RODRENVEX-951448 format. One record per residue (C-alpha): residue in one letter; x, y negated, z negated. Coordinates in Angstrom, 3 decimals, decimal comma. Layout:
N
residuo = a	px = X	py = Y	pz = Z
...
! end
This chain:
468
residuo = m	px = 6,928	py = 86,071	pz = 114,458
residuo = s	px = 9,283	py = 89,047	pz = 114,821
residuo = d	px = 12,104	py = 86,538	pz = 115,449
residuo = l	px = 11,135	py = 84,314	pz = 112,519
residuo = h	px = 14,073	py = 85,415	pz = 110,357
residuo = w	px = 16,570	py = 84,387	pz = 113,038
residuo = m	px = 15,104	py = 80,976	pz = 113,830
residuo = s	px = 17,466	py = 78,081	pz = 113,361
residuo = a	px = 16,697	py = 75,244	pz = 110,969
residuo = s	px = 16,183	py = 72,874	pz = 113,898
residuo = a	px = 13,784	py = 75,339	pz = 115,545
residuo = l	px = 11,822	py = 75,623	pz = 112,310
residuo = a	px = 11,502	py = 71,835	pz = 112,173
residuo = e	px = 10,171	py = 71,780	pz = 115,730
residuo = a	px = 7,652	py = 74,501	pz = 114,867
residuo = y	px = 6,551	py = 72,620	pz = 111,739
residuo = r	px = 6,105	py = 69,429	pz = 113,723
residuo = a	px = 4,042	py = 71,224	pz = 116,370
residuo = r	px = 2,079	py = 73,019	pz = 113,617
residuo = q	px = 3,027	py = 76,379	pz = 115,084
residuo = l	px = 4,514	py = 77,446	pz = 111,751
residuo = s	px = 4,200	py = 76,188	pz = 108,202
residuo = p	px = 6,812	py = 76,037	pz = 105,430
residuo = v	px = 4,514	py = 78,238	pz = 103,343
residuo = e	px = 4,506	py = 81,154	pz = 105,784
residuo = v	px = 8,232	py = 80,757	pz = 106,516
residuo = t	px = 9,077	py = 80,749	pz = 102,802
residuo = r	px = 6,796	py = 83,727	pz = 102,179
residuo = a	px = 8,574	py = 85,628	pz = 104,965
residuo = a	px = 11,989	py = 84,655	pz = 103,558
residuo = l	px = 11,053	py = 85,849	pz = 100,075
residuo = d	px = 9,703	py = 89,126	pz = 101,443
residuo = r	px = 12,895	py = 89,725	pz = 103,399
residuo = l	px = 14,971	py = 88,822	pz = 100,353
residuo = a	px = 13,059	py = 91,366	pz = 98,245
residuo = a	px = 13,533	py = 94,050	pz = 100,890
residuo = l	px = 17,244	py = 93,470	pz = 101,500
residuo = n	px = 18,639	py = 92,357	pz = 98,156
residuo = p	px = 18,749	py = 95,832	pz = 96,562
residuo = r	px = 21,206	py = 96,810	pz = 99,311
residuo = l	px = 23,090	py = 93,556	pz = 99,914
residuo = n	px = 23,042	py = 91,962	pz = 96,436
residuo = a	px = 23,139	py = 88,397	pz = 97,724
residuo = f	px = 20,903	py = 86,843	pz = 95,031
residuo = y	px = 21,107	py = 87,228	pz = 91,263
residuo = l	px = 18,171	py = 84,898	pz = 90,581
residuo = v	px = 14,997	py = 84,457	pz = 92,639
residuo = d	px = 12,438	py = 81,751	pz = 91,855
residuo = e	px = 9,438	py = 82,860	pz = 93,874
residuo = d	px = 6,959	py = 80,550	pz = 92,147
residuo = g	px = 9,215	py = 77,523	pz = 92,467
residuo = a	px = 9,947	py = 78,269	pz = 96,123
residuo = m	px = 6,297	py = 78,667	pz = 97,040
residuo = k	px = 5,390	py = 75,463	pz = 95,189
residuo = a	px = 8,101	py = 73,541	pz = 97,068
residuo = a	px = 6,916	py = 75,078	pz = 100,349
residuo = g	px = 3,348	py = 73,978	pz = 99,664
residuo = q	px = 4,481	py = 70,438	pz = 98,987
residuo = s	px = 6,513	py = 70,461	pz = 102,187
residuo = e	px = 3,564	py = 71,770	pz = 104,195
residuo = a	px = 1,432	py = 68,884	pz = 102,944
residuo = r	px = 4,084	py = 66,369	pz = 104,003
residuo = w	px = 4,348	py = 67,838	pz = 107,514
residuo = m	px = 0,556	py = 67,820	pz = 107,868
residuo = q	px = 0,515	py = 64,128	pz = 106,942
residuo = g	px = 3,471	py = 63,249	pz = 109,177
residuo = a	px = 5,400	py = 62,234	pz = 106,086
residuo = e	px = 8,178	py = 64,834	pz = 106,085
residuo = f	px = 11,425	py = 63,877	pz = 104,341
residuo = g	px = 13,563	py = 64,866	pz = 107,325
residuo = p	px = 14,350	py = 67,707	pz = 109,749
residuo = l	px = 15,259	py = 70,080	pz = 106,898
residuo = d	px = 11,990	py = 69,627	pz = 105,011
residuo = g	px = 10,557	py = 73,071	pz = 104,269
residuo = v	px = 13,650	py = 74,992	pz = 105,437
residuo = p	px = 14,592	py = 77,860	pz = 103,073
residuo = t	px = 18,051	py = 77,856	pz = 101,532
residuo = s	px = 19,822	py = 78,891	pz = 98,323
residuo = a	px = 22,137	py = 77,628	pz = 95,577
residuo = k	px = 25,560	py = 79,163	pz = 95,006
residuo = d	px = 26,361	py = 80,285	pz = 91,456
residuo = a	px = 29,100	py = 77,610	pz = 91,332
residuo = l	px = 26,626	py = 74,742	pz = 91,838
residuo = s	px = 24,642	py = 73,475	pz = 88,857
residuo = t	px = 20,905	py = 73,741	pz = 89,481
residuo = i	px = 18,307	py = 72,471	pz = 87,023
residuo = g	px = 16,860	py = 75,263	pz = 84,908
residuo = w	px = 18,851	py = 78,058	pz = 86,574
residuo = v	px = 21,607	py = 79,796	pz = 84,664
residuo = t	px = 25,139	py = 79,582	pz = 86,044
residuo = y	px = 27,699	py = 82,374	pz = 85,508
residuo = r	px = 30,440	py = 81,377	pz = 87,975
residuo = g	px = 30,530	py = 85,022	pz = 88,972
residuo = s	px = 32,187	py = 86,269	pz = 85,824
residuo = g	px = 31,248	py = 88,871	pz = 83,264
residuo = a	px = 32,876	py = 86,606	pz = 80,692
residuo = h	px = 29,643	py = 84,614	pz = 81,070
residuo = q	px = 27,376	py = 87,507	pz = 80,053
residuo = e	px = 25,386	py = 85,289	pz = 77,718
residuo = p	px = 23,311	py = 82,677	pz = 79,583
residuo = t	px = 25,064	py = 79,740	pz = 77,914
residuo = s	px = 25,096	py = 77,469	pz = 80,943
residuo = n	px = 21,592	py = 76,241	pz = 81,793
residuo = p	px = 22,107	py = 72,834	pz = 83,399
residuo = d	px = 19,718	py = 69,918	pz = 83,114
residuo = s	px = 21,020	py = 68,213	pz = 86,256
residuo = d	px = 21,651	py = 69,265	pz = 89,842
residuo = a	px = 25,043	py = 69,250	pz = 91,537
residuo = p	px = 25,111	py = 66,541	pz = 94,236
residuo = a	px = 24,726	py = 69,019	pz = 97,121
residuo = i	px = 21,701	py = 70,588	pz = 95,406
residuo = a	px = 20,166	py = 67,178	pz = 94,668
residuo = r	px = 20,557	py = 66,119	pz = 98,315
residuo = q	px = 18,847	py = 69,306	pz = 99,528
residuo = r	px = 15,907	py = 68,735	pz = 97,185
residuo = e	px = 15,632	py = 65,144	pz = 98,429
residuo = q	px = 15,314	py = 66,537	pz = 101,952
residuo = g	px = 12,475	py = 68,812	pz = 100,854
residuo = m	px = 14,447	py = 72,020	pz = 101,367
residuo = v	px = 13,113	py = 75,151	pz = 99,653
residuo = l	px = 15,539	py = 76,739	pz = 97,201
residuo = l	px = 14,835	py = 80,469	pz = 97,014
residuo = g	px = 17,229	py = 81,158	pz = 94,140
residuo = k	px = 20,894	py = 81,471	pz = 93,213
residuo = t	px = 23,448	py = 83,498	pz = 95,131
residuo = t	px = 26,356	py = 85,614	pz = 93,956
residuo = m	px = 30,046	py = 84,770	pz = 93,894
residuo = p	px = 33,224	py = 86,473	pz = 92,592
residuo = d	px = 34,844	py = 85,564	pz = 89,283
residuo = f	px = 35,532	py = 81,821	pz = 89,019
residuo = g	px = 35,569	py = 81,554	pz = 92,823
residuo = i	px = 39,174	py = 82,712	pz = 93,029
residuo = l	px = 38,680	py = 86,153	pz = 94,598
residuo = a	px = 38,425	py = 86,399	pz = 98,392
residuo = s	px = 35,823	py = 89,103	pz = 97,951
residuo = g	px = 32,200	py = 89,941	pz = 97,260
residuo = y	px = 33,348	py = 91,705	pz = 94,069
residuo = s	px = 32,132	py = 90,132	pz = 90,814
residuo = s	px = 32,474	py = 91,358	pz = 87,245
residuo = k	px = 29,062	py = 89,780	pz = 86,565
residuo = h	px = 27,037	py = 90,336	pz = 89,733
residuo = g	px = 28,558	py = 93,552	pz = 91,049
residuo = v	px = 29,331	py = 94,097	pz = 94,740
residuo = t	px = 27,795	py = 91,893	pz = 97,443
residuo = r	px = 27,828	py = 93,664	pz = 100,808
residuo = n	px = 28,349	py = 92,589	pz = 104,406
residuo = p	px = 25,217	py = 92,716	pz = 106,614
residuo = w	px = 27,340	py = 93,750	pz = 109,592
residuo = n	px = 28,430	py = 96,898	pz = 107,780
residuo = q	px = 27,539	py = 97,457	pz = 104,135
residuo = a	px = 30,765	py = 99,371	pz = 103,566
residuo = l	px = 32,707	py = 96,200	pz = 104,355
residuo = n	px = 33,502	py = 93,187	pz = 102,220
residuo = c	px = 31,518	py = 90,007	pz = 102,839
residuo = g	px = 34,353	py = 87,825	pz = 101,538
residuo = g	px = 34,300	py = 85,175	pz = 98,860
residuo = s	px = 33,753	py = 83,085	pz = 97,104
residuo = s	px = 30,569	py = 81,900	pz = 98,833
residuo = s	px = 29,597	py = 85,557	pz = 99,051
residuo = g	px = 25,838	py = 85,607	pz = 98,527
residuo = a	px = 25,416	py = 82,351	pz = 100,413
residuo = a	px = 27,096	py = 83,837	pz = 103,496
residuo = v	px = 25,177	py = 87,104	pz = 103,261
residuo = s	px = 21,836	py = 85,314	pz = 102,880
residuo = v	px = 22,436	py = 83,528	pz = 106,193
residuo = a	px = 23,987	py = 86,465	pz = 108,060
residuo = a	px = 21,121	py = 88,759	pz = 106,985
residuo = g	px = 18,385	py = 86,425	pz = 108,224
residuo = i	px = 17,046	py = 85,437	pz = 104,799
residuo = a	px = 17,752	py = 81,708	pz = 105,249
residuo = p	px = 19,169	py = 79,835	pz = 108,255
residuo = l	px = 21,779	py = 77,912	pz = 106,291
residuo = a	px = 23,349	py = 77,381	pz = 102,869
residuo = v	px = 25,892	py = 75,227	pz = 101,080
residuo = g	px = 29,172	py = 76,878	pz = 100,167
residuo = t	px = 32,055	py = 75,596	pz = 98,086
residuo = d	px = 35,712	py = 75,908	pz = 99,027
residuo = i	px = 38,852	py = 75,495	pz = 96,916
residuo = v	px = 41,104	py = 78,035	pz = 98,671
residuo = g	px = 38,951	py = 79,096	pz = 101,626
residuo = s	px = 35,653	py = 80,076	pz = 100,046
residuo = i	px = 33,522	py = 78,793	pz = 102,929
residuo = r	px = 35,727	py = 79,821	pz = 105,834
residuo = l	px = 36,685	py = 83,305	pz = 104,646
residuo = p	px = 33,132	py = 84,670	pz = 104,119
residuo = a	px = 32,039	py = 82,845	pz = 107,293
residuo = s	px = 34,730	py = 84,766	pz = 109,160
residuo = f	px = 33,866	py = 88,130	pz = 107,589
residuo = c	px = 30,095	py = 87,618	pz = 108,118
residuo = g	px = 30,197	py = 86,143	pz = 111,629
residuo = l	px = 28,994	py = 82,657	pz = 110,660
residuo = y	px = 29,956	py = 79,061	pz = 111,268
residuo = g	px = 31,449	py = 77,510	pz = 108,131
residuo = l	px = 32,792	py = 73,982	pz = 107,685
residuo = k	px = 35,040	py = 72,765	pz = 104,890
residuo = p	px = 34,897	py = 68,987	pz = 105,243
residuo = s	px = 37,645	py = 66,587	pz = 104,282
residuo = q	px = 37,855	py = 66,482	pz = 100,503
residuo = g	px = 35,533	py = 63,797	pz = 99,176
residuo = r	px = 33,320	py = 63,766	pz = 102,257
residuo = v	px = 30,590	py = 65,625	pz = 100,349
residuo = p	px = 30,240	py = 64,340	pz = 96,761
residuo = y	px = 30,948	py = 66,960	pz = 94,100
residuo = y	px = 30,275	py = 66,749	pz = 90,392
residuo = p	px = 32,097	py = 67,369	pz = 88,226
residuo = p	px = 35,032	py = 66,780	pz = 90,624
residuo = n	px = 37,206	py = 69,399	pz = 88,914
residuo = d	px = 40,022	py = 69,806	pz = 91,456
residuo = p	px = 41,347	py = 67,727	pz = 94,378
residuo = a	px = 41,357	py = 70,878	pz = 96,556
residuo = l	px = 37,623	py = 71,515	pz = 96,082
residuo = a	px = 34,974	py = 70,758	pz = 98,704
residuo = a	px = 31,373	py = 71,660	pz = 99,498
residuo = g	px = 30,143	py = 72,252	pz = 103,020
residuo = p	px = 27,620	py = 73,989	pz = 105,280
residuo = m	px = 27,375	py = 77,624	pz = 106,388
residuo = s	px = 25,026	py = 78,479	pz = 109,247
residuo = r	px = 24,414	py = 80,593	pz = 112,331
residuo = n	px = 25,168	py = 77,729	pz = 114,719
residuo = v	px = 26,949	py = 74,385	pz = 114,721
residuo = a	px = 23,787	py = 72,283	pz = 115,104
residuo = d	px = 22,306	py = 73,571	pz = 111,841
residuo = a	px = 25,564	py = 72,886	pz = 110,025
residuo = v	px = 25,431	py = 69,328	pz = 111,326
residuo = l	px = 21,890	py = 68,888	pz = 109,977
residuo = l	px = 22,983	py = 70,104	pz = 106,559
residuo = m	px = 26,175	py = 68,055	pz = 106,614
residuo = q	px = 24,151	py = 64,941	pz = 107,379
residuo = a	px = 22,090	py = 65,623	pz = 104,249
residuo = i	px = 24,705	py = 66,654	pz = 101,693
residuo = g	px = 27,210	py = 64,012	pz = 102,787
residuo = r	px = 25,058	py = 61,253	pz = 101,336
residuo = p	px = 26,497	py = 59,305	pz = 98,382
residuo = d	px = 26,283	py = 60,354	pz = 94,754
residuo = q	px = 27,490	py = 57,778	pz = 92,245
residuo = r	px = 28,596	py = 60,479	pz = 89,795
residuo = d	px = 31,566	py = 61,478	pz = 91,955
residuo = f	px = 34,118	py = 58,705	pz = 91,586
residuo = t	px = 36,587	py = 60,685	pz = 93,756
residuo = a	px = 34,290	py = 60,771	pz = 96,798
residuo = l	px = 35,255	py = 58,982	pz = 99,990
residuo = p	px = 33,603	py = 55,602	pz = 100,526
residuo = p	px = 30,119	py = 56,092	pz = 101,996
residuo = s	px = 30,033	py = 55,709	pz = 105,755
residuo = p	px = 27,149	py = 56,239	pz = 108,188
residuo = i	px = 28,668	py = 59,120	pz = 110,180
residuo = d	px = 26,523	py = 60,495	pz = 112,998
residuo = y	px = 27,682	py = 64,101	pz = 113,036
residuo = a	px = 25,137	py = 64,999	pz = 115,724
residuo = a	px = 26,778	py = 62,546	pz = 118,130
residuo = a	px = 30,078	py = 64,390	pz = 117,656
residuo = m	px = 28,553	py = 67,586	pz = 119,054
residuo = g	px = 28,052	py = 66,367	pz = 122,601
residuo = g	px = 31,363	py = 64,648	pz = 123,216
residuo = s	px = 34,156	py = 65,812	pz = 125,474
residuo = v	px = 37,291	py = 67,331	pz = 123,942
residuo = a	px = 39,282	py = 67,047	pz = 127,178
residuo = g	px = 42,804	py = 65,836	pz = 126,608
residuo = a	px = 42,956	py = 66,922	pz = 122,971
residuo = r	px = 46,399	py = 68,163	pz = 121,921
residuo = v	px = 45,843	py = 71,565	pz = 120,354
residuo = g	px = 48,309	py = 73,882	pz = 118,655
residuo = w	px = 47,951	py = 77,654	pz = 118,295
residuo = l	px = 49,516	py = 79,261	pz = 115,204
residuo = d	px = 49,254	py = 83,038	pz = 114,998
residuo = q	px = 50,704	py = 83,492	pz = 111,505
residuo = l	px = 52,342	py = 81,542	pz = 108,702
residuo = g	px = 55,158	py = 83,906	pz = 107,827
residuo = f	px = 54,321	py = 84,546	pz = 104,202
residuo = g	px = 52,018	py = 86,950	pz = 102,425
residuo = t	px = 50,866	py = 90,214	pz = 103,924
residuo = s	px = 51,416	py = 90,847	pz = 107,634
residuo = a	px = 48,735	py = 89,609	pz = 109,998
residuo = d	px = 46,568	py = 92,216	pz = 111,694
residuo = a	px = 47,518	py = 92,541	pz = 115,374
residuo = e	px = 43,930	py = 92,971	pz = 116,538
residuo = v	px = 42,789	py = 89,861	pz = 114,643
residuo = i	px = 45,609	py = 87,811	pz = 116,214
residuo = q	px = 44,709	py = 89,107	pz = 119,660
residuo = i	px = 41,000	py = 88,268	pz = 119,300
residuo = a	px = 41,615	py = 84,813	pz = 117,826
residuo = g	px = 44,364	py = 84,064	pz = 120,359
residuo = r	px = 42,075	py = 84,948	pz = 123,239
residuo = a	px = 39,416	py = 82,670	pz = 121,760
residuo = a	px = 41,895	py = 79,819	pz = 121,389
residuo = r	px = 42,565	py = 79,892	pz = 125,128
residuo = i	px = 38,911	py = 78,984	pz = 125,712
residuo = f	px = 39,864	py = 75,407	pz = 124,878
residuo = e	px = 42,034	py = 75,252	pz = 127,978
residuo = g	px = 38,773	py = 75,521	pz = 129,903
residuo = c	px = 37,585	py = 72,419	pz = 128,034
residuo = g	px = 40,561	py = 70,428	pz = 129,272
residuo = c	px = 42,615	py = 70,685	pz = 126,077
residuo = a	px = 46,391	py = 70,910	pz = 126,124
residuo = l	px = 47,096	py = 74,140	pz = 124,207
residuo = r	px = 50,573	py = 75,087	pz = 123,039
residuo = p	px = 52,049	py = 77,569	pz = 120,548
residuo = i	px = 53,224	py = 76,245	pz = 117,191
residuo = s	px = 55,791	py = 77,768	pz = 114,871
residuo = l	px = 55,485	py = 77,265	pz = 111,124
residuo = a	px = 57,070	py = 79,678	pz = 108,680
residuo = f	px = 56,783	py = 79,392	pz = 104,914
residuo = a	px = 58,869	py = 81,352	pz = 102,439
residuo = p	px = 57,562	py = 83,877	pz = 99,862
residuo = d	px = 58,532	py = 81,570	pz = 96,981
residuo = e	px = 56,297	py = 78,854	pz = 98,438
residuo = l	px = 53,328	py = 81,204	pz = 98,407
residuo = a	px = 54,263	py = 82,174	pz = 94,837
residuo = a	px = 54,209	py = 78,497	pz = 93,846
residuo = a	px = 50,706	py = 78,043	pz = 95,226
residuo = e	px = 49,509	py = 81,186	pz = 93,483
residuo = t	px = 51,028	py = 79,921	pz = 90,216
residuo = y	px = 48,980	py = 76,737	pz = 90,510
residuo = y	px = 45,700	py = 78,480	pz = 91,297
residuo = r	px = 46,352	py = 81,181	pz = 88,716
residuo = t	px = 47,003	py = 78,501	pz = 86,058
residuo = r	px = 43,791	py = 76,710	pz = 86,986
residuo = c	px = 41,816	py = 79,932	pz = 86,554
residuo = y	px = 43,669	py = 80,781	pz = 83,331
residuo = a	px = 42,763	py = 77,422	pz = 81,787
residuo = e	px = 39,065	py = 78,106	pz = 82,382
residuo = f	px = 39,248	py = 81,780	pz = 81,460
residuo = m	px = 40,920	py = 81,167	pz = 78,103
residuo = k	px = 37,932	py = 79,180	pz = 76,881
residuo = f	px = 36,204	py = 82,523	pz = 76,336
residuo = t	px = 36,725	py = 84,902	pz = 73,442
residuo = s	px = 38,922	py = 87,959	pz = 73,823
residuo = a	px = 35,847	py = 90,202	pz = 73,943
residuo = q	px = 34,312	py = 88,075	pz = 76,695
residuo = r	px = 37,545	py = 88,102	pz = 78,705
residuo = d	px = 37,642	py = 91,896	pz = 78,519
residuo = r	px = 34,449	py = 91,947	pz = 80,613
residuo = a	px = 36,421	py = 90,474	pz = 83,526
residuo = v	px = 39,351	py = 92,858	pz = 83,755
residuo = v	px = 40,583	py = 91,809	pz = 87,211
residuo = i	px = 40,875	py = 88,148	pz = 86,239
residuo = r	px = 42,199	py = 89,030	pz = 82,781
residuo = d	px = 45,069	py = 90,989	pz = 84,285
residuo = w	px = 45,744	py = 88,531	pz = 87,132
residuo = t	px = 46,084	py = 85,553	pz = 84,772
residuo = a	px = 47,964	py = 87,382	pz = 81,982
residuo = s	px = 51,435	py = 86,292	pz = 83,107
residuo = i	px = 50,507	py = 82,606	pz = 83,102
residuo = s	px = 50,764	py = 82,476	pz = 79,308
residuo = r	px = 54,536	py = 82,683	pz = 79,846
residuo = v	px = 54,676	py = 79,866	pz = 82,413
residuo = g	px = 55,951	py = 76,593	pz = 80,991
residuo = a	px = 55,162	py = 72,997	pz = 81,915
residuo = r	px = 58,363	py = 72,646	pz = 83,936
residuo = e	px = 57,589	py = 75,733	pz = 86,033
residuo = l	px = 54,076	py = 74,511	pz = 86,703
residuo = f	px = 55,307	py = 71,056	pz = 87,694
residuo = d	px = 57,932	py = 72,596	pz = 89,986
residuo = a	px = 55,208	py = 74,716	pz = 91,599
residuo = m	px = 53,099	py = 71,616	pz = 92,208
residuo = q	px = 56,102	py = 69,852	pz = 93,732
residuo = t	px = 56,615	py = 72,814	pz = 96,054
residuo = m	px = 52,972	py = 72,541	pz = 97,068
residuo = r	px = 53,471	py = 68,826	pz = 97,751
residuo = r	px = 56,299	py = 69,652	pz = 100,151
residuo = m	px = 54,160	py = 72,322	pz = 101,821
residuo = r	px = 51,401	py = 69,786	pz = 102,210
residuo = e	px = 53,784	py = 67,330	pz = 103,855
residuo = r	px = 55,025	py = 69,948	pz = 106,336
residuo = v	px = 51,496	py = 70,785	pz = 107,401
residuo = v	px = 50,411	py = 67,166	pz = 107,746
residuo = r	px = 53,535	py = 66,377	pz = 109,818
residuo = l	px = 52,369	py = 68,951	pz = 112,373
residuo = f	px = 49,643	py = 66,505	pz = 113,291
residuo = d	px = 52,073	py = 63,770	pz = 114,268
residuo = d	px = 51,740	py = 65,107	pz = 117,808
residuo = l	px = 48,688	py = 67,356	pz = 117,451
residuo = d	px = 44,996	py = 66,544	pz = 117,240
residuo = f	px = 43,868	py = 70,040	pz = 116,199
residuo = l	px = 45,394	py = 73,282	pz = 115,000
residuo = l	px = 43,961	py = 76,729	pz = 115,731
residuo = l	px = 44,699	py = 79,934	pz = 113,834
residuo = p	px = 42,792	py = 82,996	pz = 112,606
residuo = s	px = 40,483	py = 82,030	pz = 109,740
residuo = v	px = 41,611	py = 85,184	pz = 107,943
residuo = h	px = 44,670	py = 87,124	pz = 109,036
residuo = i	px = 43,042	py = 90,497	pz = 108,314
residuo = p	px = 39,632	py = 92,034	pz = 109,105
residuo = p	px = 37,066	py = 92,683	pz = 106,339
residuo = f	px = 38,249	py = 95,286	pz = 103,841
residuo = a	px = 36,280	py = 97,724	pz = 101,679
residuo = a	px = 33,285	py = 96,143	pz = 99,935
residuo = e	px = 34,172	py = 97,348	pz = 96,439
residuo = l	px = 37,693	py = 95,872	pz = 96,370
residuo = p	px = 38,642	py = 92,481	pz = 94,883
residuo = a	px = 41,395	py = 92,389	pz = 97,554
residuo = p	px = 43,002	py = 94,894	pz = 99,933
residuo = d	px = 45,975	py = 95,138	pz = 97,561
residuo = a	px = 45,229	py = 95,020	pz = 93,832
residuo = d	px = 48,710	py = 93,569	pz = 93,259
residuo = a	px = 48,200	py = 90,746	pz = 95,761
residuo = l	px = 44,834	py = 89,176	pz = 94,919
residuo = f	px = 45,810	py = 85,823	pz = 96,419
residuo = a	px = 47,012	py = 87,239	pz = 99,752
residuo = p	px = 43,731	py = 86,939	pz = 101,736
residuo = w	px = 43,814	py = 83,144	pz = 101,294
residuo = i	px = 47,097	py = 82,496	pz = 103,132
residuo = n	px = 45,468	py = 81,067	pz = 106,291
residuo = t	px = 43,050	py = 78,778	pz = 104,468
residuo = f	px = 44,387	py = 77,337	pz = 101,201
residuo = l	px = 46,939	py = 75,045	pz = 102,890
residuo = f	px = 44,143	py = 72,941	pz = 104,370
residuo = n	px = 42,591	py = 72,520	pz = 100,933
residuo = i	px = 45,753	py = 71,029	pz = 99,498
residuo = t	px = 46,155	py = 68,800	pz = 102,585
residuo = e	px = 42,473	py = 67,784	pz = 102,281
residuo = q	px = 41,931	py = 68,313	pz = 106,022
residuo = p	px = 38,621	py = 69,328	pz = 107,603
residuo = a	px = 38,635	py = 72,938	pz = 108,794
residuo = a	px = 35,956	py = 75,173	pz = 110,274
residuo = s	px = 35,630	py = 78,867	pz = 111,028
residuo = v	px = 33,816	py = 79,776	pz = 114,244
residuo = p	px = 32,885	py = 83,388	pz = 115,094
residuo = c	px = 35,178	py = 84,394	pz = 117,952
residuo = g	px = 34,777	py = 88,145	pz = 118,423
residuo = l	px = 34,483	py = 91,594	pz = 116,925
residuo = t	px = 37,124	py = 94,195	pz = 116,173
residuo = a	px = 36,891	py = 97,622	pz = 117,787
residuo = a	px = 35,214	py = 98,736	pz = 114,565
residuo = g	px = 32,554	py = 96,025	pz = 114,949
residuo = a	px = 33,778	py = 93,637	pz = 112,235
residuo = p	px = 33,551	py = 89,857	pz = 112,853
residuo = v	px = 36,652	py = 87,704	pz = 113,328
residuo = g	px = 36,774	py = 83,928	pz = 112,847
residuo = l	px = 38,864	py = 81,277	pz = 114,593
residuo = q	px = 39,857	py = 78,385	pz = 112,340
residuo = i	px = 39,775	py = 74,860	pz = 113,759
residuo = v	px = 41,719	py = 72,330	pz = 111,678
residuo = g	px = 41,599	py = 68,601	pz = 112,278
residuo = r	px = 43,435	py = 65,597	pz = 110,968
residuo = r	px = 42,433	py = 64,376	pz = 107,550
residuo = f	px = 39,084	py = 62,556	pz = 107,713
residuo = d	px = 38,420	py = 63,672	pz = 111,313
residuo = d	px = 35,351	py = 65,724	pz = 110,424
residuo = e	px = 33,614	py = 64,569	pz = 113,602
residuo = g	px = 36,520	py = 65,889	pz = 115,653
residuo = v	px = 36,322	py = 69,345	pz = 114,084
residuo = i	px = 32,560	py = 69,416	pz = 114,670
residuo = g	px = 33,118	py = 68,347	pz = 118,276
residuo = m	px = 35,674	py = 71,108	pz = 118,841
residuo = s	px = 33,381	py = 73,631	pz = 117,153
residuo = s	px = 30,480	py = 72,611	pz = 119,362
residuo = a	px = 32,634	py = 72,772	pz = 122,492
residuo = f	px = 33,731	py = 76,297	pz = 121,568
residuo = e	px = 30,121	py = 77,358	pz = 121,000
residuo = r	px = 29,099	py = 75,956	pz = 124,389
residuo = m	px = 31,952	py = 77,724	pz = 126,155
residuo = s	px = 31,692	py = 81,073	pz = 124,357
residuo = g	px = 27,902	py = 81,267	pz = 124,073
residuo = p	px = 25,623	py = 81,701	pz = 121,021
residuo = f	px = 27,241	py = 83,354	pz = 118,035
residuo = p	px = 26,075	py = 86,989	pz = 117,711
residuo = m	px = 24,159	py = 88,282	pz = 114,718
residuo = p	px = 24,429	py = 91,702	pz = 113,061
residuo = d	px = 22,318	py = 94,592	pz = 114,254
residuo = e	px = 18,948	py = 94,685	pz = 112,485
residuo = a	px = 19,162	py = 98,445	pz = 111,908
residuo = r	px = 22,484	py = 97,996	pz = 110,086
residuo = i	px = 21,051	py = 95,254	pz = 107,912
residuo = l	px = 18,146	py = 97,485	pz = 106,987
residuo = g	px = 20,510	py = 100,362	pz = 106,255
residuo = q	px = 19,096	py = 102,500	pz = 109,077
residuo = s	px = 22,420	py = 103,197	pz = 110,811
! end
């Protein structure tokens, strides 16, 4: 029982089936741990203890009758602030949403699929303002802290979701990713995070072609279980890929020998990459040579004006949402207010030119895969920064995204796998990018890395509890 908090979702299912554990006692333990840790970590802003225990009781009855909904029945999880959840207020991380005006009467597709599997939703997790900050800082929720070191940033925007998994509250969670919001917190918190090909997991409303939902977990197998569930069709999302019966579990055991793999240490724009991060990720990339992959260095340098074009697009998207609030409401979100202020002077021609620049960037990245099967690079080019900061540099809020956002606009599957720790003990992630629609390939590469490197480490329990 002392290891209960670190059990995988698949191990919980085995214990339920053997009647060694019940969803009720597992959920009770998860809620108790949440109550003990949340004052320090601030991963949840809403906890539904009664609802969770009711769902756990229903799950227990199904397991006792041999009528469970699937291998995730009774497994605790959470709902990110960005995902509509029936009866639970949504703030999208922003103080502009101080009044609880958004109380949805329908579940987002990923939430609906988890309920259909009998998963136990403990509550809603924190995120930064409008999902655009690569940080656990939120003008609504405050600061969400990294379980590895509470002085460090947990990353964003799936901040609370990542922390809930890394702290042993739940074994897995769904994150959302429009610039890197699954992969960046996965990297900072030492987790596995998968951004699938856009459209692979239905999303409603489908509010941007760069947006995706995907799993975050402590191992690849659990992510596969969750991916199998949330990838099921939802007729509301007309932009989703055609339904196909993908067996993600089968992808885990396959050989990756012969795969053509490129290593890219940095992209040449934005802030300089941290030398220690490059060294750790580069060493991890060479593991694939032991799997029979053909690994070679890749050069790809973008110009500062190309990064500026991408930031103009994302800044405009945030501005359009932000300006729906009153001036007084916007003043509650000072970081976003100031970051989007200049967009009022950007005209339609400038925005269109920025989008055309992004199209050319997208083409350059996709062309890399004419003679590559996979691309490896650091998930984040810097280690976790101070917990209280929206970004390492207040004048460069977009900079932490430079290694991730490109694969949102190309719609390619990309995962972050934990690949080491800095000398200061901060996690580093290796990003594995596949060809568009090759989600199975990315899962296969992720699984091969996990087999070669060993189980992903978890943070020290004393640090999580604030005892060191």
